[in-house]
C-alpha positions in Angstrom: 0.0 0.0 0.0 1.2 3.5 -0.7 1.0 5.2 2.7 1.3 8.7 3.9 1.2 10.4 0.6 2.8 13.9 0.3 0.3 15.9 -1.7 2.9 18.4 -3.0 5.5 15.8 -4.1 2.9 13.2 -5.1 5.0 10.5 -3.4 4.3 8.0 -0.6 5.9 5.2 1.3 5.3 1.5 0.3 4.1 -0.6 3.3 3.1 -4.2 3.2 -0.4 -5.2 4.0 -0.9 -7.9 6.7 -1.5 -11.4 5.4 -3.3 -14.3 7.1 -6.7 -13.6 8.8 -8.1 -10.9 11.1 -7.6 -13.2 14.1 -4.2 -14.5 13.0 -2.4 -11.8 10.9 0.9 -12.5 9.3 3.8 -10.1 8.6 7.5 -10.4 7.7 10.2 -10.9 10.4 10.8 -7.8 12.4 7.4 -6.3 11.7 3.9 -6.6 13.3 0.4 -6.2 11.9 -1.2 -2.9 13.0 -4.9 -3.1 12.5 -6.5 0.4 12.7 -9.4 2.5 11.6 -11.9 -0.2 12.8 -10.2 -2.9 10.8 -10.0 -1.0 7.5 -6.3 -0.4 7.6 -3.9 -3.3 8.2 -0.2 -2.6 7.7 3.0 -4.5 8.6 5.0 -2.0 10.4 8.6 -2.3 11.8 8.9 -3.1 15.5 10.9 -0.8 17.7 11.6 0.3 21.3 9.9 3.6 22.3 12.8 4.4 24.7 15.4 4.1 21.9 13.3 5.6 19.1 15.2 3.2 16.8 13.1 3.8 13.6 14.3 5.1 10.2 14.5 8.9 9.7 11.1 10.4 9.2 9.5 7.6 11.3 8.9 7.5 15.1 8.4 4.7 17.6 5.1 4.5 19.4 3.8 1.9 21.9 0.5 0.5 20.7 -1.3 -2.2 22.7 1.5 -4.7 23.3 4.4 -3.6 21.1 6.5 -0.8 19.8 5.8 0.2 16.2 7.5 2.5 13.8 5.0 4.9 12.2 5.5 7.8 9.8 5.7 11.1 11.7 2.5 13.1 11.0 2.8 16.8 10.1 1.6 18.1 13.4 2.9 16.6 16.7 2.1 17.8 20.2 4.9 18.5 22.6 5.2 17.4 26.3 2.2 18.4 28.3 0.1 19.4 25.3 -3.2 17.7 24.4 -3.2 14.8 21.9 -5.9 12.7 20.3 -4.1 9.7 18.9 -1.4 7.3 19.9 0.8 8.9 17.2 -0.1 12.5 18.0 3.0 13.3 20.1 6.6 14.1 19.2 9.1 11.2 19.1 9.8 10.0 22.6 6.4 11.0 24.0 3.3 8.9 24.7 -0.3 10.1 24.4 -1.6 9.1 27.9 -4.5 9.9 30.2 -4.6 13.7 30.8 -5.2 13.1 34.5 -1.6 11.7 34.8 0.1 14.8 33.2 0.7 18.0 35.2 -1.4 21.0 34.0 -2.9 19.0 31.1 -5.8 20.8 29.4 -7.2 17.8 27.5 -8.5 14.3 28.0 -5.2 12.9 26.7 -1.8 14.6 26.9 1.8 13.9 25.8 4.3 12.7 28.4 7.8 11.1 28.2 8.3 7.4 27.8 10.8 6.3 30.5 12.6 3.3 31.8 11.0 2.7 35.2 14.0 0.6 36.3 16.3 3.7 36.3 16.4 6.3 39.1 15.3 9.8 38.2 14.0 8.8 34.7 11.7 11.8 34.6 12.6 15.4 34.8 10.5 18.5 35.5 7.8 18.7 38.2 8.7 17.0 41.5 5.4 15.2 41.7 6.1 13.3 38.4 7.9 10.0 38.4 8.4 7.1 36.0 5.5 4.6 36.4 5.5 1.1 34.8 3.4 0.9 31.7 2.2 -2.6 32.8 1.2 -4.2 36.1 3.9 -6.5 37.5 4.2 -9.7 35.5 1.9 -8.4 32.7 4.5 -6.8 30.3 5.2 -8.4 27.0 8.7 -9.8 26.5 11.2 -6.9 25.9 9.0 -4.2 27.3 9.4 -5.0 31.1 11.3 -1.7 31.5 8.8 0.5 29.7 7.2 3.3 31.7 5.6 6.7 31.4 6.3 9.9 33.3 3.2 10.6 35.2 1.9 12.1 38.5 2.5 10.1 41.6 
């Protein structure tokens, strides 16, 4: 599929569609099936680590459901503490999380830093913010045990 078409340049990025079935999608090694827009869009996207932001230039790593996925950076991206509407609505390195967890957030959802909750002082800024694990103990998918988000205590 030609994805993220630039209207001025009339170019896009070729991305493989998921194979298999809706219940058991298939993608090439190193990619995962991202099913979005109520099942209308199903793309094989590269896997990544949100803390490393290890995607190709022009792409950013987001955490969606149970894995990190590289997605093309949209034109407008919210900054830390700003409202966001979608999982890919924040600048690289930021997650769109519940606004109640973000200091002075003026939206239902706001951008906050991804962090490694196993490291001390992983979050900077307001003293009432700390790195909270993304998952409950024992619930993290393999490779994401360290993933956290900077949120209010």
